[in-house]
N, CA, C, O and the ligand as a Tripos MOL2 file, in Angstrom:
@<TRIPOS>MOLECULE
protein
  261   259    66     0     0
PROTEIN
NO_CHARGES

@<TRIPOS>ATOM
      1 N         -44.4700  -80.7210   -0.5970 N.3       1 MET1
      2 CA        -44.9940  -80.8680    0.7620 C.3       1 MET1
      3 C         -43.8440  -80.8000    1.7700 C.2       1 MET1
      4 O         -42.8460  -81.5080    1.6350 O.2       1 MET1
      5 N         -43.9900  -79.9770    2.7390 N.am      2 ALA2
      6 CA        -42.9420  -79.8250    3.7450 C.3       2 ALA2
      7 C         -43.0390  -80.9350    4.7930 C.2       2 ALA2
      8 O         -44.1270  -81.3230    5.2160 O.2       2 ALA2
      9 N         -41.8910  -81.4230    5.1890 N.am      3 SER3
     10 CA        -41.8770  -82.4350    6.2400 C.3       3 SER3
     11 C         -42.1020  -81.7770    7.5940 C.2       3 SER3
     12 O         -41.8020  -80.6030    7.8080 O.2       3 SER3
     13 N         -42.6330  -82.5720    8.4800 N.am      4 ASN4
     14 CA        -42.7880  -82.0830    9.8350 C.3       4 ASN4
     15 C         -41.4400  -82.0420   10.5400 C.2       4 ASN4
     16 O         -40.5740  -82.8880   10.3150 O.2       4 ASN4
     17 N         -41.2890  -81.0650   11.3740 N.am      5 ARG5
     18 CA        -40.0850  -81.0410   12.1820 C.3       5 ARG5
     19 C         -40.2010  -82.0910   13.2750 C.2       5 ARG5
     20 O         -41.2940  -82.5260   13.6370 O.2       5 ARG5
     21 N         -39.0520  -82.4810   13.7850 N.am      6 LEU6
     22 CA        -39.0020  -83.5630   14.7670 C.3       6 LEU6
     23 C         -38.6730  -83.0160   16.1510 C.2       6 LEU6
     24 O         -38.1240  -81.9230   16.2930 O.2       6 LEU6
     25 N         -39.0150  -83.7870   17.1480 N.am      7 ALA7
     26 CA        -38.6250  -83.4330   18.5070 C.3       7 ALA7
     27 C         -37.8450  -84.5820   19.1260 C.2       7 ALA7
     28 O         -38.1020  -85.7530   18.8480 O.2       7 ALA7
     29 N         -36.8960  -84.2230   19.9640 N.am      8 CYS8
     30 CA        -36.0600  -85.2110   20.6450 C.3       8 CYS8
     31 C         -36.7470  -85.6650   21.9240 C.2       8 CYS8
     32 O         -37.1330  -84.8440   22.7560 O.2       8 CYS8
     33 N         -36.8990  -86.9940   22.0790 N.am      9 ARG9
     34 CA        -37.5550  -87.5090   23.2770 C.3       9 ARG9
     35 C         -36.7090  -87.2900   24.5350 C.2       9 ARG9
     36 O         -37.2410  -87.2300   25.6440 O.2       9 ARG9
     37 N         -35.4230  -87.1740   24.3610 N.am     10 ASP10
     38 CA        -34.5490  -87.0560   25.5300 C.3      10 ASP10
     39 C         -34.4430  -85.6310   26.0500 C.2      10 ASP10
     40 O         -34.5610  -85.4020   27.2540 O.2      10 ASP10
     41 N         -34.2210  -84.6610   25.1480 N.am     11 CYS11
     42 CA        -34.0100  -83.2910   25.6280 C.3      11 CYS11
     43 C         -35.1000  -82.3280   25.1850 C.2      11 CYS11
     44 O         -35.0750  -81.1540   25.5550 O.2      11 CYS11
     45 N         -36.0670  -82.8140   24.3890 N.am     12 HIS12
     46 CA        -37.2160  -82.0180   23.9490 C.3      12 HIS12
     47 C         -36.8740  -80.9300   22.9380 C.2      12 HIS12
     48 O         -37.7650  -80.1710   22.5570 O.2      12 HIS12
     49 N         -35.6400  -80.8200   22.4920 N.am     13 HIS13
     50 CA        -35.3060  -79.8710   21.4490 C.3      13 HIS13
     51 C         -36.0550  -80.2090   20.1600 C.2      13 HIS13
     52 O         -36.2690  -81.3820   19.8540 O.2      13 HIS13
     53 N         -36.4500  -79.1840   19.4080 N.am     14 ILE14
     54 CA        -37.0330  -79.3940   18.0960 C.3      14 ILE14
     55 C         -35.9160  -79.3220   17.0680 C.2      14 ILE14
     56 O         -35.1000  -78.4010   17.0790 O.2      14 ILE14
     57 N         -35.8920  -80.3090   16.1790 N.am     15 VAL15
     58 CA        -34.8230  -80.3760   15.1770 C.3      15 VAL15
     59 C         -35.4130  -80.4890   13.7760 C.2      15 VAL15
     60 O         -36.5900  -80.8120   13.6120 O.2      15 VAL15
     61 N         -34.5990  -80.2240   12.7840 N.am     16 GLU16
     62 CA        -35.0520  -80.2590   11.3910 C.3      16 GLU16
     63 C         -35.3310  -81.6970   10.9580 C.2      16 GLU16
     64 O         -34.7120  -82.6350   11.4600 O.2      16 GLU16
     65 N         -36.2830  -81.8670   10.0060 N.am     17 PRO17
     66 CA        -36.7010  -83.2220    9.6060 C.3      17 PRO17
     67 C         -35.5870  -84.0650    8.9840 C.2      17 PRO17
     68 O         -35.6950  -85.2910    8.9490 O.2      17 PRO17
     69 N         -34.5240  -83.4330    8.4940 N.am     18 ASP18
     70 CA        -33.4700  -84.2290    7.8570 C.3      18 ASP18
     71 C         -32.4080  -84.7040    8.8430 C.2      18 ASP18
     72 O         -31.4290  -85.3370    8.4470 O.2      18 ASP18
     73 N         -32.5970  -84.4030   10.1140 N.am     19 GLU19
     74 CA        -31.6260  -84.8550   11.1150 C.3      19 GLU19
     75 C         -31.8860  -86.3250   11.4760 C.2      19 GLU19
     76 O         -33.0340  -86.7610   11.5670 O.2      19 GLU19
     77 N         -30.7990  -87.0760   11.6780 N.am     20 ASP20
     78 CA        -30.9300  -88.4590   12.1260 C.3      20 ASP20
     79 C         -30.7430  -88.5750   13.6290 C.2      20 ASP20
     80 O         -31.3480  -89.4190   14.2900 O.2      20 ASP20
     81 N         -29.8970  -87.7100   14.1460 N.am     21 VAL21
     82 CA        -29.6930  -87.6800   15.5900 C.3      21 VAL21
     83 C         -29.8650  -86.2490   16.0870 C.2      21 VAL21
     84 O         -29.6970  -85.2930   15.3300 O.2      21 VAL21
     85 N         -30.1970  -86.1160   17.3460 N.am     22 CYS22
     86 CA        -30.3640  -84.7950   17.9380 C.3      22 CYS22
     87 C         -29.0120  -84.0890   18.0080 C.2      22 CYS22
     88 O         -28.0690  -84.6160   18.5990 O.2      22 CYS22
     89 N         -28.9070  -82.8840   17.4000 N.am     23 PRO23
     90 CA        -27.6300  -82.1650   17.4240 C.3      23 PRO23
     91 C         -27.2870  -81.6230   18.8180 C.2      23 PRO23
     92 O         -26.1710  -81.1590   19.0510 O.2      23 PRO23
     93 N         -28.2370  -81.6850   19.7250 N.am     24 HIS24
     94 CA        -28.0270  -81.1100   21.0580 C.3      24 HIS24
     95 C         -27.5500  -82.1500   22.0660 C.2      24 HIS24
     96 O         -26.6700  -81.8690   22.8790 O.2      24 HIS24
     97 N         -28.1300  -83.3550   22.0160 N.am     25 CYS25
     98 CA        -27.7450  -84.3550   23.0090 C.3      25 CYS25
     99 C         -27.2370  -85.6540   22.3790 C.2      25 CYS25
    100 O         -26.7780  -86.5480   23.0900 O.2      25 CYS25
    101 N         -27.3180  -85.7640   21.0320 N.am     26 GLY26
    102 CA        -26.7840  -86.9420   20.3690 C.3      26 GLY26
    103 C         -27.7270  -88.1340   20.3580 C.2      26 GLY26
    104 O         -27.3750  -89.1930   19.8380 O.2      26 GLY26
    105 N         -28.9110  -87.9810   20.9190 N.am     27 SER27
    106 CA        -29.8780  -89.0750   20.9530 C.3      27 SER27
    107 C         -30.4790  -89.3140   19.5760 C.2      27 SER27
    108 O         -30.6160  -88.3780   18.7880 O.2      27 SER27
    109 N         -30.8410  -90.5700   19.2780 N.am     28 ASN28
    110 CA        -31.5120  -90.8380   18.0030 C.3      28 ASN28
    111 C         -33.0000  -91.1060   18.1990 C.2      28 ASN28
    112 O         -33.6510  -91.6710   17.3200 O.2      28 ASN28
    113 N         -33.5300  -90.7090   19.3290 N.am     29 THR29
    114 CA        -34.9510  -90.9230   19.6110 C.3      29 THR29
    115 C         -35.7780  -89.7230   19.1600 C.2      29 THR29
    116 O         -36.4780  -89.1000   19.9590 O.2      29 THR29
    117 N         -35.6870  -89.4040   17.8550 N.am     30 LEU30
    118 CA        -36.4490  -88.2860   17.3150 C.3      30 LEU30
    119 C         -37.8290  -88.7620   16.8890 C.2      30 LEU30
    120 O         -37.9820  -89.8800   16.3980 O.2      30 LEU30
    121 N         -38.8280  -87.9180   17.0740 N.am     31 THR31
    122 CA        -40.1950  -88.3160   16.7570 C.3      31 THR31
    123 C         -40.9860  -87.1580   16.1580 C.2      31 THR31
    124 O         -40.7530  -85.9910   16.4740 O.2      31 THR31
    125 N         -41.9380  -87.5160   15.2750 N.am     32 GLU32
    126 CA        -42.8610  -86.5010   14.7460 C.3      32 GLU32
    127 C         -44.0390  -86.2980   15.6730 C.2      32 GLU32
    128 O         -44.8380  -85.3780   15.4950 O.2      32 GLU32
    129 N         -44.1360  -87.1670   16.6640 N.am     33 ASP33
    130 CA        -45.3140  -87.1560   17.5250 C.3      33 ASP33
    131 C         -45.0770  -86.3000   18.7630 C.2      33 ASP33
    132 O         -44.7900  -86.8020   19.8500 O.2      33 ASP33
    133 N         -45.2070  -84.9920   18.5620 N.am     34 TRP34
    134 CA        -44.9920  -84.0700   19.6740 C.3      34 TRP34
    135 C         -46.0120  -82.9450   19.5870 C.2      34 TRP34
    136 O         -46.6590  -82.7590   18.5570 O.2      34 TRP34
    137 N         -46.1490  -82.2010   20.6710 N.am     35 ALA35
    138 CA        -47.1250  -81.1080   20.7090 C.3      35 ALA35
    139 C         -46.6090  -79.9870   21.5890 C.2      35 ALA35
    140 O         -45.8180  -80.2120   22.5040 O.2      35 ALA35
    141 N         -47.0650  -78.7770   21.3020 N.am     36 GLY36
    142 CA        -46.7580  -77.6430   22.1630 C.3      36 GLY36
    143 C         -45.4050  -77.0320   21.8890 C.2      36 GLY36
    144 O         -44.4260  -77.3050   22.5850 O.2      36 GLY36
    145 N         -45.3630  -76.1940   20.8550 N.am     37 TYR37
    146 CA        -44.1050  -75.5380   20.4800 C.3      37 TYR37
    147 C         -43.7900  -74.3900   21.4420 C.2      37 TYR37
    148 O         -44.6110  -73.4910   21.6220 O.2      37 TYR37
    149 N         -42.6290  -74.4160   22.0480 N.am     38 VAL38
    150 CA        -42.2210  -73.3150   22.9250 C.3      38 VAL38
    151 C         -40.8130  -72.8460   22.5660 C.2      38 VAL38
    152 O         -39.9330  -73.6450   22.2460 O.2      38 VAL38
    153 N         -40.6270  -71.5360   22.6270 N.am     39 VAL39
    154 CA        -39.2930  -70.9730   22.4560 C.3      39 VAL39
    155 C         -38.8500  -70.4670   23.8160 C.2      39 VAL39
    156 O         -39.5210  -69.6390   24.4320 O.2      39 VAL39
    157 N         -37.7350  -70.9630   24.2690 N.am     40 ILE40
    158 CA        -37.2060  -70.5440   25.5650 C.3      40 ILE40
    159 C         -35.9740  -69.6840   25.3280 C.2      40 ILE40
    160 O         -34.9660  -70.1440   24.7920 O.2      40 ILE40
    161 N         -36.0770  -68.4280   25.7370 N.am     41 THR41
    162 CA        -34.9730  -67.5060   25.4840 C.3      41 THR41
    163 C         -34.1060  -67.2940   26.7340 C.2      41 THR41
    164 O         -32.8960  -67.0880   26.6380 O.2      41 THR41
    165 N         -34.7440  -67.3490   27.8950 N.am     42 HIS42
    166 CA        -34.0060  -67.1600   29.1420 C.3      42 HIS42
    167 C         -34.3670  -68.2550   30.1340 C.2      42 HIS42
    168 O         -35.2040  -68.0610   31.0160 O.2      42 HIS42
    169 N         -33.7200  -69.4170   29.9760 N.am     43 PRO43
    170 CA        -34.0680  -70.5880   30.8050 C.3      43 PRO43
    171 C         -33.9730  -70.3060   32.3020 C.2      43 PRO43
    172 O         -34.7250  -70.8790   33.0910 O.2      43 PRO43
    173 N         -33.0590  -69.4310   32.6920 N.am     44 GLU44
    174 CA        -32.8520  -69.1990   34.1180 C.3      44 GLU44
    175 C         -34.0160  -68.4580   34.7650 C.2      44 GLU44
    176 O         -34.1700  -68.4890   35.9850 O.2      44 GLU44
    177 N         -34.8440  -67.7850   33.9460 N.am     45 THR45
    178 CA        -35.9840  -67.0700   34.5120 C.3      45 THR45
    179 C         -37.3190  -67.6490   34.0530 C.2      45 THR45
    180 O         -38.3690  -67.0490   34.2820 O.2      45 THR45
    181 N         -37.2810  -68.8010   33.4140 N.am     46 SER46
    182 CA        -38.4960  -69.3720   32.8360 C.3      46 SER46
    183 C         -39.0220  -70.5300   33.6660 C.2      46 SER46
    184 O         -38.2940  -71.4820   33.9430 O.2      46 SER46
    185 N         -40.3030  -70.4490   34.0680 N.am     47 GLU47
    186 CA        -40.9140  -71.5360   34.8270 C.3      47 GLU47
    187 C         -41.0240  -72.7980   33.9900 C.2      47 GLU47
    188 O         -40.7980  -73.9050   34.4780 O.2      47 GLU47
    189 N         -41.3780  -72.6170   32.7100 N.am     48 ILE48
    190 CA        -41.4970  -73.7760   31.8130 C.3      48 ILE48
    191 C         -40.1500  -74.4800   31.6900 C.2      48 ILE48
    192 O         -40.0730  -75.7070   31.7440 O.2      48 ILE48
    193 N         -39.0930  -73.6920   31.5240 N.am     49 ALA49
    194 CA        -37.7570  -74.2740   31.4050 C.3      49 ALA49
    195 C         -37.3950  -75.0640   32.6580 C.2      49 ALA49
    196 O         -36.7670  -76.1200   32.5840 O.2      49 ALA49
    197 N         -37.7960  -74.5410   33.7940 N.am     50 GLU50
    198 CA        -37.5020  -75.2190   35.0510 C.3      50 GLU50
    199 C         -38.2330  -76.5620   35.1050 C.2      50 GLU50
    200 O         -37.6560  -77.5830   35.4780 O.2      50 GLU50
    201 N         -39.5320  -76.5400   34.7200 N.am     51 LYS51
    202 CA        -40.3210  -77.7780   34.7200 C.3      51 LYS51
    203 C         -39.7660  -78.8000   33.7420 C.2      51 LYS51
    204 O         -39.7640  -80.0010   34.0110 O.2      51 LYS51
    205 N         -39.2920  -78.3000   32.5890 N.am     52 MET52
    206 CA        -38.7870  -79.2050   31.5640 C.3      52 MET52
    207 C         -37.3260  -79.5580   31.7820 C.2      52 MET52
    208 O         -36.7640  -80.3650   31.0410 O.2      52 MET52
    209 N         -36.7130  -78.9680   32.7820 N.am     53 GLU53
    210 CA        -35.2930  -79.1580   33.0740 C.3      53 GLU53
    211 C         -34.4250  -78.7810   31.8830 C.2      53 GLU53
    212 O         -33.5030  -79.4990   31.4970 O.2      53 GLU53
    213 N         -34.7590  -77.6230   31.3160 N.am     54 VAL54
    214 CA        -34.0470  -77.0920   30.1660 C.3      54 VAL54
    215 C         -33.0530  -76.0360   30.6410 C.2      54 VAL54
    216 O         -33.3980  -75.1640   31.4390 O.2      54 VAL54
    217 N         -31.8230  -76.1190   30.1480 N.am     55 GLU55
    218 CA        -30.8050  -75.1810   30.6250 C.3      55 GLU55
    219 C         -30.2380  -74.2890   29.5410 C.2      55 GLU55
    220 O         -29.4800  -73.3640   29.8340 O.2      55 GLU55
    221 N         -30.5970  -74.5540   28.2730 N.am     56 GLU56
    222 CA        -30.1000  -73.6800   27.2210 C.3      56 GLU56
    223 C         -31.2510  -73.1400   26.3850 C.2      56 GLU56
    224 O         -32.2530  -73.8270   26.1880 O.2      56 GLU56
    225 N         -31.1100  -71.8960   25.8860 N.am     57 PRO57
    226 CA        -32.1480  -71.3000   25.0630 C.3      57 PRO57
    227 C         -32.3480  -72.1070   23.7850 C.2      57 PRO57
    228 O         -31.4080  -72.7180   23.2760 O.2      57 PRO57
    229 N         -33.5720  -72.1080   23.2710 N.am     58 GLY58
    230 CA        -33.8270  -72.8140   22.0250 C.3      58 GLY58
    231 C         -35.3040  -73.0770   21.8310 C.2      58 GLY58
    232 O         -36.1490  -72.5840   22.5770 O.2      58 GLY58
    233 N         -35.5990  -73.8780   20.7940 N.am     59 GLU59
    234 CA        -36.9680  -74.2680   20.4890 C.3      59 GLU59
    235 C         -37.2170  -75.6520   21.0760 C.2      59 GLU59
    236 O         -36.4130  -76.5680   20.9040 O.2      59 GLU59
    237 N         -38.3300  -75.7860   21.7620 N.am     60 TYR60
    238 CA        -38.6210  -77.0550   22.4290 C.3      60 TYR60
    239 C         -40.0390  -77.5140   22.1780 C.2      60 TYR60
    240 O         -40.9180  -76.7120   21.8630 O.2      60 TYR60
    241 N         -40.2550  -78.8070   22.3200 N.am     61 ALA61
    242 CA        -41.6060  -79.3750   22.3100 C.3      61 ALA61
    243 C         -42.0410  -79.5910   23.7470 C.2      61 ALA61
    244 O         -41.3230  -80.1840   24.5520 O.2      61 ALA61
    245 N         -43.2290  -79.0980   24.0500 N.am     62 LEU62
    246 CA        -43.7370  -79.2030   25.4080 C.3      62 LEU62
    247 C         -44.0140  -80.6630   25.7650 C.2      62 LEU62
    248 O         -43.6440  -81.1430   26.8360 O.2      62 LEU62
    249 N         -44.6830  -81.3590   24.8270 N.am     63 LYS63
    250 CA        -44.9950  -82.7730   25.0570 C.3      63 LYS63
    251 C         -44.4240  -83.6200   23.9370 C.2      63 LYS63
    252 O         -44.6630  -83.3480   22.7610 O.2      63 LYS63
    253 N         -43.6740  -84.6370   24.2980 N.am     64 VAL64
    254 CA        -43.1410  -85.5810   23.3240 C.3      64 VAL64
    255 C         -43.6510  -86.9650   23.7200 C.2      64 VAL64
    256 O         -43.5230  -87.3950   24.8660 O.2      64 VAL64
    257 N         -44.2310  -87.6460   22.7350 N.am     65 ARG65
    258 CA        -44.8110  -88.9540   23.0700 C.3      65 ARG65
    259 C         -43.8880  -90.0840   22.7070 C.2      65 ARG65
    260 O         -44.2230  -91.2490   22.9230 O.2      65 ARG65
    261 ZN        -31.8410  -84.2290   22.2550 Zn       66 ZN66
@<TRIPOS>BOND
     1     1     2 1
     2     2     3 1
     3     3     4 2
     4     3     5 am
     5     5     6 1
     6     6     7 1
     7     7     8 2
     8     7     9 am
     9     9    10 1
    10    10    11 1
    11    11    12 2
    12    11    13 am
    13    13    14 1
    14    14    15 1
    15    15    16 2
    16    15    17 am
    17    17    18 1
    18    18    19 1
    19    19    20 2
    20    19    21 am
    21    21    22 1
    22    22    23 1
    23    23    24 2
    24    23    25 am
    25    25    26 1
    26    26    27 1
    27    27    28 2
    28    27    29 am
    29    29    30 1
    30    30    31 1
    31    31    32 2
    32    31    33 am
    33    33    34 1
    34    34    35 1
    35    35    36 2
    36    35    37 am
    37    37    38 1
    38    38    39 1
    39    39    40 2
    40    39    41 am
    41    41    42 1
    42    42    43 1
    43    43    44 2
    44    43    45 am
    45    45    46 1
    46    46    47 1
    47    47    48 2
    48    47    49 am
    49    49    50 1
    50    50    51 1
    51    51    52 2
    52    51    53 am
    53    53    54 1
    54    54    55 1
    55    55    56 2
    56    55    57 am
    57    57    58 1
    58    58    59 1
    59    59    60 2
    60    59    61 am
    61    61    62 1
    62    62    63 1
    63    63    64 2
    64    63    65 am
    65    65    66 1
    66    66    67 1
    67    67    68 2
    68    67    69 am
    69    69    70 1
    70    70    71 1
    71    71    72 2
    72    71    73 am
    73    73    74 1
    74    74    75 1
    75    75    76 2
    76    75    77 am
    77    77    78 1
    78    78    79 1
    79    79    80 2
    80    79    81 am
    81    81    82 1
    82    82    83 1
    83    83    84 2
    84    83    85 am
    85    85    86 1
    86    86    87 1
    87    87    88 2
    88    87    89 am
    89    89    90 1
    90    90    91 1
    91    91    92 2
    92    91    93 am
    93    93    94 1
    94    94    95 1
    95    95    96 2
    96    95    97 am
    97    97    98 1
    98    98    99 1
    99    99   100 2
   100    99   101 am
   101   101   102 1
   102   102   103 1
   103   103   104 2
   104   103   105 am
   105   105   106 1
   106   106   107 1
   107   107   108 2
   108   107   109 am
   109   109   110 1
   110   110   111 1
   111   111   112 2
   112   111   113 am
   113   113   114 1
   114   114   115 1
   115   115   116 2
   116   115   117 am
   117   117   118 1
   118   118   119 1
   119   119   120 2
   120   119   121 am
   121   121   122 1
   122   122   123 1
   123   123   124 2
   124   123   125 am
   125   125   126 1
   126   126   127 1
   127   127   128 2
   128   127   129 am
   129   129   130 1
   130   130   131 1
   131   131   132 2
   132   131   133 am
   133   133   134 1
   134   134   135 1
   135   135   136 2
   136   135   137 am
   137   137   138 1
   138   138   139 1
   139   139   140 2
   140   139   141 am
   141   141   142 1
   142   142   143 1
   143   143   144 2
   144   143   145 am
   145   145   146 1
   146   146   147 1
   147   147   148 2
   148   147   149 am
   149   149   150 1
   150   150   151 1
   151   151   152 2
   152   151   153 am
   153   153   154 1
   154   154   155 1
   155   155   156 2
   156   155   157 am
   157   157   158 1
   158   158   159 1
   159   159   160 2
   160   159   161 am
   161   161   162 1
   162   162   163 1
   163   163   164 2
   164   163   165 am
   165   165   166 1
   166   166   167 1
   167   167   168 2
   168   167   169 am
   169   169   170 1
   170   170   171 1
   171   171   172 2
   172   171   173 am
   173   173   174 1
   174   174   175 1
   175   175   176 2
   176   175   177 am
   177   177   178 1
   178   178   179 1
   179   179   180 2
   180   179   181 am
   181   181   182 1
   182   182   183 1
   183   183   184 2
   184   183   185 am
   185   185   186 1
   186   186   187 1
   187   187   188 2
   188   187   189 am
   189   189   190 1
   190   190   191 1
   191   191   192 2
   192   191   193 am
   193   193   194 1
   194   194   195 1
   195   195   196 2
   196   195   197 am
   197   197   198 1
   198   198   199 1
   199   199   200 2
   200   199   201 am
   201   201   202 1
   202   202   203 1
   203   203   204 2
   204   203   205 am
   205   205   206 1
   206   206   207 1
   207   207   208 2
   208   207   209 am
   209   209   210 1
   210   210   211 1
   211   211   212 2
   212   211   213 am
   213   213   214 1
   214   214   215 1
   215   215   216 2
   216   215   217 am
   217   217   218 1
   218   218   219 1
   219   219   220 2
   220   219   221 am
   221   221   222 1
   222   222   223 1
   223   223   224 2
   224   223   225 am
   225   225   226 1
   226   226   227 1
   227   227   228 2
   228   227   229 am
   229   229   230 1
   230   230   231 1
   231   231   232 2
   232   231   233 am
   233   233   234 1
   234   234   235 1
   235   235   236 2
   236   235   237 am
   237   237   238 1
   238   238   239 1
   239   239   240 2
   240   239   241 am
   241   241   242 1
   242   242   243 1
   243   243   244 2
   244   243   245 am
   245   245   246 1
   246   246   247 1
   247   247   248 2
   248   247   249 am
   249   249   250 1
   250   250   251 1
   251   251   252 2
   252   251   253 am
   253   253   254 1
   254   254   255 1
   255   255   256 2
   256   255   257 am
   257   257   258 1
   258   258   259 1
   259   259   260 2
@<TRIPOS>SUBSTRUCTURE
     1 MET1         2 RESIDUE 1 A MET
     2 ALA2         6 RESIDUE 1 A ALA
     3 SER3        10 RESIDUE 1 A SER
     4 ASN4        14 RESIDUE 1 A ASN
     5 ARG5        18 RESIDUE 1 A ARG
     6 LEU6        22 RESIDUE 1 A LEU
     7 ALA7        26 RESIDUE 1 A ALA
     8 CYS8        30 RESIDUE 1 A CYS
     9 ARG9        34 RESIDUE 1 A ARG
    10 ASP10       38 RESIDUE 1 A ASP
    11 CYS11       42 RESIDUE 1 A CYS
    12 HIS12       46 RESIDUE 1 A HIS
    13 HIS13       50 RESIDUE 1 A HIS
    14 ILE14       54 RESIDUE 1 A ILE
    15 VAL15       58 RESIDUE 1 A VAL
    16 GLU16       62 RESIDUE 1 A GLU
    17 PRO17       66 RESIDUE 1 A PRO
    18 ASP18       70 RESIDUE 1 A ASP
    19 GLU19       74 RESIDUE 1 A GLU
    20 ASP20       78 RESIDUE 1 A ASP
    21 VAL21       82 RESIDUE 1 A VAL
    22 CYS22       86 RESIDUE 1 A CYS
    23 PRO23       90 RESIDUE 1 A PRO
    24 HIS24       94 RESIDUE 1 A HIS
    25 CYS25       98 RESIDUE 1 A CYS
    26 GLY26      102 RESIDUE 1 A GLY
    27 SER27      106 RESIDUE 1 A SER
    28 ASN28      110 RESIDUE 1 A ASN
    29 THR29      114 RESIDUE 1 A THR
    30 LEU30      118 RESIDUE 1 A LEU
    31 THR31      122 RESIDUE 1 A THR
    32 GLU32      126 RESIDUE 1 A GLU
    33 ASP33      130 RESIDUE 1 A ASP
    34 TRP34      134 RESIDUE 1 A TRP
    35 ALA35      138 RESIDUE 1 A ALA
    36 GLY36      142 RESIDUE 1 A GLY
    37 TYR37      146 RESIDUE 1 A TYR
    38 VAL38      150 RESIDUE 1 A VAL
    39 VAL39      154 RESIDUE 1 A VAL
    40 ILE40      158 RESIDUE 1 A ILE
    41 THR41      162 RESIDUE 1 A THR
    42 HIS42      166 RESIDUE 1 A HIS
    43 PRO43      170 RESIDUE 1 A PRO
    44 GLU44      174 RESIDUE 1 A GLU
    45 THR45      178 RESIDUE 1 A THR
    46 SER46      182 RESIDUE 1 A SER
    47 GLU47      186 RESIDUE 1 A GLU
    48 ILE48      190 RESIDUE 1 A ILE
    49 ALA49      194 RESIDUE 1 A ALA
    50 GLU50      198 RESIDUE 1 A GLU
    51 LYS51      202 RESIDUE 1 A LYS
    52 MET52      206 RESIDUE 1 A MET
    53 GLU53      210 RESIDUE 1 A GLU
    54 VAL54      214 RESIDUE 1 A VAL
    55 GLU55      218 RESIDUE 1 A GLU
    56 GLU56      222 RESIDUE 1 A GLU
    57 PRO57      226 RESIDUE 1 A PRO
    58 GLY58      230 RESIDUE 1 A GLY
    59 GLU59      234 RESIDUE 1 A GLU
    60 TYR60      238 RESIDUE 1 A TYR
    61 ALA61      242 RESIDUE 1 A ALA
    62 LEU62      246 RESIDUE 1 A LEU
    63 LYS63      250 RESIDUE 1 A LYS
    64 VAL64      254 RESIDUE 1 A VAL
    65 ARG65      258 RESIDUE 1 A ARG
    66 ZN66       261 GROUP 0 **** ****
């Protein structure tokens, strides 16, 4: 059975289930309780990235609880 991937509550990055801390911001507030997978490739031209205050390309969770 595959583990669910985790999302960081602080920066919304999606990380692998074996991570203890977010490799992007160093936060340990990782959660399985997230929804809305988005891939942001060009944050500077993306409305979603602007709303989420995302500045680097990557995989993100739209909603993190
Ligand atoms: Zn993070």
